[in-house]
C-alpha positions in Angstrom: 65.7 156.6 101.4 62.9 154.7 99.6 65.2 154.2 96.7 67.8 152.6 99.0 65.1 150.3 100.5 64.0 149.3 97.0 67.6 148.5 95.9 68.7 146.7 99.1 66.8 143.4 98.2 68.1 143.5 94.7 71.7 144.0 95.9 71.3 141.1 98.4 69.9 138.9 95.7 72.8 139.7 93.4 75.3 138.9 96.1 73.7 135.6 96.9 73.5 134.7 93.2 77.1 135.6 92.8 78.1 133.3 95.6 75.9 130.5 94.2 77.4 130.8 90.7 80.9 130.8 92.2 80.2 127.8 94.4 78.8 125.8 91.4 81.4 126.8 88.9 84.3 124.4 87.9 87.9 124.9 88.6 87.9 123.1 91.9 88.6 119.4 92.3 85.8 117.8 94.3 88.0 114.8 95.1 90.7 117.0 96.6 89.1 117.2 100.0 91.2 118.9 102.7 92.7 116.6 105.3 94.6 117.2 108.4 96.6 114.0 107.6 98.4 115.5 104.5 102.1 115.6 105.3 101.6 113.4 108.4 102.5 109.8 109.1 99.8 107.2 108.7 97.7 107.1 111.8 97.8 104.1 114.1 96.1 101.1 112.5 95.8 97.6 113.8 93.3 95.7 111.5 92.9 92.0 111.4 92.7 90.1 108.2 89.5 89.4 106.3 88.2 86.0 107.0 88.5 83.8 104.0 91.2 86.0 102.2 94.8 84.9 102.0 96.3 88.2 103.0 97.7 89.4 106.3 95.9 92.1 108.3 97.3 95.6 108.4 99.1 97.7 110.9 100.9 101.0 110.7 104.2 99.2 111.3 103.5 97.1 108.3 102.9 100.1 106.1 106.1 101.8 107.4 108.2 98.7 106.5 107.0 98.6 102.9 109.3 100.2 100.4 108.4 102.8 97.8 105.2 104.6 97.2 102.1 102.9 98.6 98.4 103.3 97.7 96.1 102.9 100.7 92.6 102.1 99.2 89.5 102.1 101.4 86.7 100.1 99.7 83.7 97.9 100.3 82.0 95.2 98.3 78.7 97.0 98.5 80.2 100.1 96.8 79.6 100.4 93.0 82.3 103.0 92.5 84.8 100.8 94.3 84.0 98.0 91.7 84.5 100.5 88.9 87.9 101.7 90.1 89.3 98.3 91.1 90.7 97.4 87.6 92.5 100.8 87.5 94.1 100.3 90.9 95.1 96.8 90.0 96.7 98.1 86.8 98.5 100.9 88.7 100.0 98.4 91.1 101.2 96.2 88.2 102.4 98.8 85.7 103.6 101.6 88.0 105.3 99.3 90.6 103.1 100.6 93.4 102.3 98.7 96.6 98.5 98.5 97.0 97.2 98.2 100.6 93.5 97.8 101.3 91.1 98.6 104.0 87.7 96.8 103.7 85.3 99.3 105.3 82.1 98.3 107.1 81.7 95.1 105.1 80.8 91.5 105.8 83.9 89.3 105.5 82.2 86.8 103.3 81.0 89.5 100.9 84.5 91.1 100.8 86.1 87.6 100.2 83.7 86.9 97.3 84.2 90.3 95.8 88.0 89.9 95.9 87.8 86.4 94.5 85.7 87.7 91.6 87.7 90.8 90.8 91.1 89.8 91.9 93.1 90.8 94.9 95.9 93.2 94.2 96.5 94.1 97.9 99.8 93.2 99.6 98.1 93.7 103.0 94.4 93.9 103.6 92.7 94.9 106.9 89.1 94.6 107.9 87.5 97.7 109.3 84.1 96.2 110.1 83.4 98.7 112.9 84.6 101.7 110.8 87.1 102.9 113.4 90.0 103.1 111.0 87.8 105.1 108.6 87.3 107.6 111.4 91.0 107.8 112.1 91.7 108.4 108.5 88.9 111.0 108.2 87.2 109.4 105.3 83.9 110.8 104.1 82.8 107.6 102.2 84.2 104.9 100.0 86.1 104.7 97.8 89.0 106.8 99.1 92.7 106.4 98.2 95.7 107.8 100.0 99.1 108.1 98.4 101.8 107.4 100.9 105.4 108.2 100.2 108.4 106.0 100.9 108.8 107.4 104.4 105.2 106.5 105.4 103.9 110.1 105.1 100.5 110.7 103.6 100.9 113.0 100.6 97.6 113.0 98.9 93.9 112.0 99.7 91.7 111.2 96.8 88.0 110.9 97.5 85.9 109.1 95.0 86.6 106.5 92.3 89.9 106.5 90.4 88.2 106.4 87.0 87.7 108.7 84.0 88.9 112.3 84.7 89.5 111.1 88.3 92.2 108.8 87.0 94.0 111.7 85.3 93.8 113.8 88.5 95.1 110.9 90.5 98.0 110.3 88.2 98.9 114.0 88.4 98.9 113.7 92.2 101.0 110.6 91.9 103.5 112.4 89.7 103.8 115.2 92.3 104.6 112.6 95.0 107.3 111.0 92.8 109.2 114.3 92.4 
């Protein structure tokens, strides 16, 4: 009995350590967060335009009418990773023939307008989500997040984090899956 009591804490420590190592080990994509929206239509959106930016606002009906694969990018001017991924998204839109749609999340309109003027505006449509309501409807955990939407308006992939470095490769793999 004493031997069992002595071994029990050691066994518990080994189990906890095993779970910790498993949880911290690689093999899982941290940007591939689960989402109830996968394989679902884009939720109802009705976002006004960003003041000072020459793009229309954004509604679900607008997204549905757009042809081909669309990238819905949720970004903010105050977000450093958003700035880092912006050239890659711009290039994807141009070189891959994708329609880029933007949601400016919890941002001041003048800051967003300045940011887009400085970095370029690749978005076909661009909605302001100053209150963060659309972000809640999309289930975002932060910015940037990018959703791949198929030609039928169905969300096929959610990518949390910037589309840069290894993330760009994972994003392209997801895009290739949607194209199949």
